[in-house]
Structures are given as structure tokens and as C-alpha cells.
C-alpha positions in Angstrom: 0.0 0.0 0.0 1.2 3.5 -0.8 0.4 6.1 1.9 -1.2 9.5 1.0 2.0 11.1 2.4 4.1 9.2 -0.1 1.8 10.1 -3.0 1.9 13.7 -1.9 5.8 13.7 -1.9 5.9 12.1 -5.4 3.6 14.8 -6.7 5.5 17.7 -5.0 8.8 16.5 -6.4 7.4 15.6 -9.9 8.8 12.1 -9.7 7.8 10.0 -12.7 7.0 6.6 -11.2 4.0 4.3 -11.5 2.1 3.6 -8.3 1.9 -0.1 -9.3 5.7 -0.1 -9.2 5.6 1.2 -5.6 3.0 -1.5 -4.7 5.4 -4.1 -6.2 8.2 -2.8 -4.0 6.0 -2.9 -0.9 5.4 -6.6 -1.6 9.1 -7.2 -2.3 10.0 -5.8 1.1 8.5 -8.9 2.7 7.3 -6.8 5.7 10.8 -5.5 6.6 11.8 -1.9 6.8 13.5 -1.3 3.5 15.0 1.8 1.8 14.9 1.3 -2.0 17.3 3.5 -4.0 15.2 4.1 -7.1 17.5 6.3 -9.1 19.3 9.6 -9.3 18.2 13.1 -10.0 19.7 16.6 -10.0 17.9 18.7 -7.4 18.9 22.2 -6.1 22.1 22.0 -8.1 23.2 18.8 -6.3 23.2 15.1 -7.3 20.7 13.2 -5.2 19.4 9.7 -4.8 15.7 9.1 -4.9 14.9 6.8 -1.9 11.6 5.0 -1.2 11.1 4.0 2.5 8.8 1.0 3.0 7.7 -0.2 6.5 5.3 -3.1 7.1 4.4 -3.4 3.5 3.6 0.3 3.2 5.4 2.9 1.2 5.6 5.6 3.9 7.7 8.3 2.1 9.9 9.1 -0.8 12.9 11.4 -0.3 15.9 12.9 -2.0 19.2 12.4 -0.3 22.5 14.0 -1.5 25.0 11.5 -2.8 27.5 13.1 -0.4 25.4 12.0 2.6 25.6 8.6 4.3 23.3 6.0 2.7 23.2 3.2 5.2 20.4 1.3 6.9 21.3 3.0 10.2 21.2 6.5 8.7 17.9 5.8 7.0 16.5 4.0 10.1 15.6 0.8 8.2 16.8 -2.8 8.3 17.9 -3.1 4.7 19.0 -0.7 1.9 18.4 -2.1 -1.6 19.2 -0.7 -5.1 16.2 -1.1 -7.4 16.8 1.3 -10.3 13.5 2.1 -12.0 13.7 5.9 -12.4 16.1 7.2 -15.1 
């Protein structure tokens, strides 16, 4: 399931991703807290990763994180970080 907060963030940031893809990633998470790195984008003159956070089969938020920042499970407060490139 994709939360309304997540949908709002996608719209605000003009991220071109199908909601069905997010539903697929929710199922792929197997109920764990997972950060999916979906792709890269230039935002505010900086290179960023697009990261989907899934908890308990729900896509709770999508965020940009600078490439220079730490991208670890601990930093993102999840159990697993997975690369699943689907935004180009």
C-alpha cells in the first residue's frame, strides 16, 4: 500500500514513477523496513538519490538524499538498503 503522504511527496517532487511499481516494491519488502534506492536526480544544483522508504508493506515516504550524505540502513532508520533502479 502507498500512503497518501508518499503520494503527496511524489507529486510535489514531480517524480515519474507508477504507483503499481511502488506496490510491487512494498510486496518485495516482505514486511521488513527497507530503503529502495530508485534512481538519481539533480535537485537544487546537487546530485541526489531518490529513496523510497517501506515499512510493514507500506510505502511511507519518498525522499531525495544527496550523494555526499551517508546512505546506510542505520542512517535511514531501516533494516535493509536495496538498489532497485526504476527511475532514469
